[in-house]
C-alpha positions as a printed Julia matrix, in Angstrom:
67×3 Matrix{Float64}:
   0.71   15.53  -12.92
  -0.31   13.69  -16.1
  -0.18   10.34  -14.3
  -2.52   11.55  -11.55
  -4.97   12.92  -14.13
  -4.9     9.56  -15.9
  -5.53    7.69  -12.64
  -8.39   10.04  -11.81
  -9.94    9.35  -15.23
  -9.74    5.61  -14.63
 -11.45    6.0   -11.26
 -14.14    8.25  -12.8
 -14.73    5.69  -15.55
 -15.3     2.94  -12.97
 -17.78    5.15  -11.12
 -19.66    5.91  -14.35
 -19.73    2.21  -15.26
 -21.4     1.5   -11.91
 -24.13    3.96  -13.01
 -23.74    6.12   -9.9
 -25.63    9.37  -10.42
 -23.43   11.86   -8.54
 -20.07   11.04  -10.1
 -18.28   14.13   -8.79
 -19.34   13.64   -5.18
 -18.52    9.93   -5.3
 -15.13   10.69   -6.85
 -14.46   13.28   -4.14
 -15.43   10.88   -1.34
 -13.93    7.64   -2.62
 -10.89    8.59   -4.7
  -8.43    8.4    -1.81
  -9.35    4.84   -0.84
  -9.63    3.79   -4.51
  -6.17    5.24   -5.18
  -4.6     3.48   -2.19
  -6.13    0.17   -3.2
  -5.28    0.27   -6.91
  -1.98    2.09   -6.9
  -0.48    0.23   -3.95
  -1.23   -3.08   -5.69
   0.42   -1.85   -8.9
   3.4    -0.42   -7.02
   3.89   -3.68   -5.15
   3.85   -5.71   -8.38
   6.25   -3.27  -10.02
   8.59   -3.34   -7.01
   8.75   -7.14   -7.06
   9.41   -7.18  -10.81
  12.27   -4.71  -10.45
  13.68   -6.58   -7.43
  13.57   -9.9    -9.3
  15.29   -8.35  -12.3
  18.1    -6.96  -10.11
  18.41  -10.31   -8.32
  18.72  -12.2   -11.6
  21.34   -9.73  -12.87
  23.32  -10.1    -9.63
  23.25  -13.89   -9.8
  24.28  -13.8   -13.45
  27.18  -11.47  -12.62
  28.36  -13.8    -9.85
  28.17  -16.8   -12.17
  30.19  -14.94  -14.79
  32.85  -14.19  -12.17
  32.87  -17.85  -11.13
  31.84  -17.11   -7.56
């Protein structure tokens, strides 16, 4: 729950920085698309970092075994 609250605050901050008057209504209408855009990008980057780490560990293990 904390993570979602934090993400919502970040979105709200971006809306405020754009000087939009009705922050609550804008947040209500645009949060879903904002979330999909920002979080999916972060998740994709994180996934690739984890995958690369596992791949490197696997290759290292094979090299240590002499395969």
